[in-house]
N, C-alpha and C positions, 0 to 999 in steps of 0.2 A: 788356081789352087787355093788362094785365100778364100774364095767363095765356097769351095768344097769343104774347107775346114770349118766354116761357119755353120754349115748345114748338117743337122742330125735329125731332121724331121722331113716329112714330105711337104710340109707347109713352108711358104716363103718366110724368110727371116724378118721381113718388114711387117708381116701380118700376124705371125703367131710365135709363141715362145720356142726357144731352141735349147739344145744341150751342146755347149761349146766343147770342142776337143782339139787336140793337136799340140798342146803344150802342158807341162806339168802343173802350172798354176791354175789351169782350168778345171782341175779335179784334185782336191787335197786328199791326203791319206785318211782312210777310215779303218774300222775294225778295231780289234783289241790292241794292236800296235800303232794305231794311227792317232788322229787328233784327240786331245783331251783338254779339259779346261776345269780349273778348280778354284774355289774360294775357301779361305781359312778364317774361321770365326772363333772367337772366345765367348763362352757362355757359362753362366752358373746354373742353367736349367738342366734337368735330368735328360737322359738320352731319349726317352719316349717323347717328352715335350718338344725337344729339338726337332725330331723327325716330323711330328705333327705340325709344328709351327712352320717349318721350312717347306712342307709340301701342301699346306693349306691353300696358298695362292695358286700353286701349280695345278691343284685339282680344280679350282675355280675356272682356270683358263684351258682346261682339257689337255694339259701337258702330261699330267700324271693321273692315273685312274685311282682305284681304291688302294689304300695303304693299310695293311694289317698290323696295327699297333700291338696286337697281342704277341707278335713274334719278337718284340723288343723289350728288353729290361736293362737295368743299369750295368749288367755284365756284357752287354752287346758291344763288340768292338767294331763291327762293320755291318752295314745293312744296305741292300741294293734294291732299287725299284726301277721298272721299265718306264720310259717316258718317250714323248714325241714332240718335237718342235715343228710347228707348221709355218710355212712361208708361202705367201702369195707370189705372183709373178714379180720378179725383181730385175731392175736395171743393172746390168753388169758391163764390164769392158772386155771386148774380145780382141781379135786380131787388129793390130795397129791402133789399139785403144778405141775402136769403134764400139758404140753402145749397142747392146742387144738385150732382148727380154728373156731372162732365164726362166725356165719352166717352174711352175709351182712345185713345192717340195714338202715332203714329210720326212723329217730327219729323225729316225729312230735311234735309241741308245739306252744306256743305263745311267742312273743317278745313284752314285755310291756315297754313302755316309761313312766316314772313317772317324772313329772317336778315340781320343788320346787321354792319358791320365792327367795331363797338365791343364785340362779344361778346354782344350782346343778341339774343334771339329772341322774336318775337311770335307767339303761337298764337291764331288767330282763328276763331270759330264764325260762319259767315255763310251767306247765300243759303238761308234756311230755307223749307221748305214742309211742310204737314201732311198726313197720312193719318189718318183716324179710323175706329174700329171701330164700326159701326152695327148694333145688333140689329134685325132686320127682322120680328120676330114681332108681329102685330097686338095691340093692347092687350088686347082681349077674350080672347086666347088665351094671354097671358103666364102666368097662374096654373096652366095645365095643360101648359106646355111642358117641355122636357127637363131632366134633372138639371144639365147644363152651363149652361143658361140660368138655372135657379134659383140656381146658385152665383153667376152674374153679377149677378143681381138682388140677392142678399145683399150683394155687394160694393158695389153702387150705394147701397143703403139705408144701409150703414155710412158711405160717403163723404159722403152728404148729411146725416148727423147733425151738429147744431151742435157736438157735442163734438170733431169732427174739424176744425172751422173755426179753431181757435186756431193751428194750424200744419198746412199741407197735407202737408208731408213731415216726419215726426217722426224725428229722429236723437237718440240719447242723447248727452249732453254728454260727449264723449271728447276730451281735448286731443290736439293733434298730436304731443305728446311721447310719447304712448302709441300708437305707430304700429301695433302689432299689433292693438289694439282698434279703431283707426280703420279698418284694412283689413278686419277681421272684420265691421264694420257695412256696409261696401260690399259684401262678399260676400253677406251676408244680404239686403241690399236687392235685389241683382240676382238672387239665387236665388228670392226671392219673386216678382219680376217675371217670371222664366222660368215659374213655376208658373201665374201668372195668364194669361200669353200662351198657354200650352198649352191653357188652358180656352177662350180666345177661338178658338183654332184648331179645337177640338172643336165649338164653336158654328157656326163657318164650314163645317166638314165636314158638319154636319147640314142645312145650307141655311138656318140661322136667323140668320145675321149675315154681314157682309161688311166688309172694309177698303175705304174709299172716299176718293178725292181730293175736295177741295172741289167740283170740277166734277161728279164722279160723285154726290156727295151732293145737289147741286141737282137733277140729273136724277132721282135716286131720289125726292126729295120731290115733284117735279113729276108723278110717275106714281103715287105711293103712295096718294093720296086722303086723306081725313080733313079735319077742319075747319081745321087750322092748317098743313097741308102746303104749300099754294100760297103762303101768307104767308111761311112759312119759306124756301121756295125763292127768293122774291123778295129777302128780307132777306140770305140767304147770298150770292146773286149780287152784291148791292151790295158786300159785303165783298170778294169776289173782284175786282170792278171797281176797288176802292180799293187793291188790293194787300195786303189784310189776310189773316190766317190764322184761319179759323173753327176753334173748338175750342182756341185758344191765347189765353185771356184774360190780362190783365195780372197778375192775382193768381196764376194758374198759373205764369207765367213767374217771378215774384218769389219765390214760396214753394215751388216744386217743381222747375221746370226749372233755374233758375240755381243753386240750391244743389247739385244733382247735378253740374253743370258745375264749380262751385268745388271740390267734393271730388275729382272726377276729375283736375282740373288739379293740385291740391296733391299727391295721391297719386302721380301720374305724375312730377311734378317731384322728389318725394322719392326715387323710384327712380333718377332721373337724377343727383341730387346737385346740381341747379342752385339758384339763388337767385331767388325771386319778388321783383320790384321794382315791380310795378304791375299794375293792372287797368283796363280801359277798356270802356265800353258805349256803343254807337252813336257811336263816334268820340270820346267824351269820357272823360277820366281820372276814375275813381271812387275808386281807391286809388293812392297814390304813395309813394315812398320818402322819408322825412323822418328825417335823422340815423340812417340804418340801419334804420329801422322802417317797415313798409308801413302807412300810415294813410289814413283816408278823406279825400277832397278837400273834402267838405262841412264847413265850419268847425264847426258845432255838433256833428256826429257825431265829428269829429276830437277836439274837446275832451273828449267823453265817453270816447273810447278812450284818450286820453292820461292822463286822470284815473285810469282803471282799469288803466293800463299794459298795454293790449291792442293787438293788431295784426290784420292780415287773417287770419293763421293762426288766431287765437282765434275770429274771426268765422266762419270755415269750420267749425271743430270744435264750434261751439255748436249 
């Protein structure tokens, strides 16, 4: 049964990416009532300048497309733009904490700017929905498939290695005071992402893979055959019915997606010259300003940060 719960593709879990199912933590809630993440910033800039500055870096990294600044003036209280966070194959923990390679991800959502009279702006990531890249080559044909697929399989094997499991997204420890190095890491990360996504596009062009919504993935599994496909289709449909996001487990959010958002928020704010005063997740404050320092709201974690004289900016740059 454990093997059945691991499998959601026709490919073997040791050779290709999978979509884990069977437990709530393997698919966090999405949609309007699901996961959201926000940063609170104080700024003396006008509303249009704030939107332009905070989306400039996101446009560079293909997270946000065009932003129509003509729709914004100083009377604007809320402004929303669509965005997509891309993720390559990621190492995650499955049943009995066994490492597996989670499928490449396009996480679509909304970026909502909320402006307040006190000079604070809240930037919220919300209404999330996933698309996953699924390799459709049958398991018995994987070993003799194209060079693009072989490159993909190598990426999956590396991601499923226990050595990768200490931290899903590895950033070098560069303090925010070294902004050039900080930005260079972001550039390197997204350049690597572009390269991997180009390979996924090559696989798709060959007819050996496809980007799928959760609903399309269920349909694919329902017709793909194989001993675990029907079970996988049923399990993924249950996630969909519960408003969860297949392919977005809790550990992927915590160790890969959220760190990218943190770094993008911080880098964008640095370009604007604002002051970060808080962070919230799912409507609850997780970091807040205490005597001019942004510290965790969790008492034990706050004590740890206060003892080391560290703040949210140190957390992001670690």
